[in-house]
N, C-alpha and C positions, 0 to 999 in steps of 0.2 A: 504494500500500500504506499502511496506517495501523497503527502499533504498537498492540497490545492495551491497553497502559497509557494511551493517549490516547482510548480509546473509553469513553464514559460509559454509553450504553445503546443497545439496538436497539428500534425500535418498529414493529410491524406495523399498517399502515393503508392504505386505498385499493389493496388487492391487491399492495402492495409492502412491502418492509422498509427502514426508514430507520435508518442508522447515525448516531449523534449524538456529537459531540465537544464540547469546551468552546466552539468557535467556528464549527462548521459541521455541516451535515446532508447525508448522501448517500443517495440512494434507489437500490434495486436490486431485482431480482426474486429472491425465495427464500422460504423459510418460516422461522419461528422454531424450529420442531421440527428442521429440518435443520441450522440454525445451531448449536443447542444441542448437537447430536451432534459437530459438528466443532470447537467452540470449546473452550478450555481450561476448567479448573474455576474460573477466575477469574470466570466469569459464572454468574448464578443467575436463574432464572425467577421473577417475582414477580406476573405477571398473564398472561392468555392473549395480550395484545398487547405485553408488555414483557419484555425480557431485559437485566438490569443487570450492570454490572461491580462485583463485590463490593468491590473496593478503593476505589470512588468513594462508597460508602454513608457518609453522615455521621450520619443519625438515622433511627430506625425508630419510627413511631407506630402501634403495633398497633391501638389503640382507634380511631384515625381512618383505618385501612387506607391508609396512605401511607408512602412512603420519601422521604427528602430526600438528594439526592446533592450532592457538591461542585459549586459553580457555581449552587446554588439550584434545581436541577432537582427538581420534585416528580412522583413516579411512583406510580400507584395500586398498591395491594396487595390482591389477591383473596383470598377465603376459601380457595379451592382451594390456593393456594401459601403461605399463612400458616404452616402447620406447618414448611416447609422454611425459611422465614425465622426462625422461632422457634429451630429447631435451629442455624442460622447464628449467632444471637445467643448461644445457650447455650454455644458454643465461644469466647465472649469476643471476637468479631470487631468488634463496635460498642460 
């Protein structure tokens, strides 16, 4: 078991989901849609292949369509999920 606070992001690739922490990556079979339903509100979808921990976001570059998380992880931001990220920013979270 991994505490939510240690999870940086989930990435969907190769028909699996990968959970990423600051030092490790764990693969398992699931979908991001199902994870999104089960996880707390601390996680936000930013791309069809990525679900990130809101508490780990350091910078948001809307013009470059990317997020930077603690630990220098760069995550793509798709146009589909950009409004949700803008709303997150508007609440003064970053």
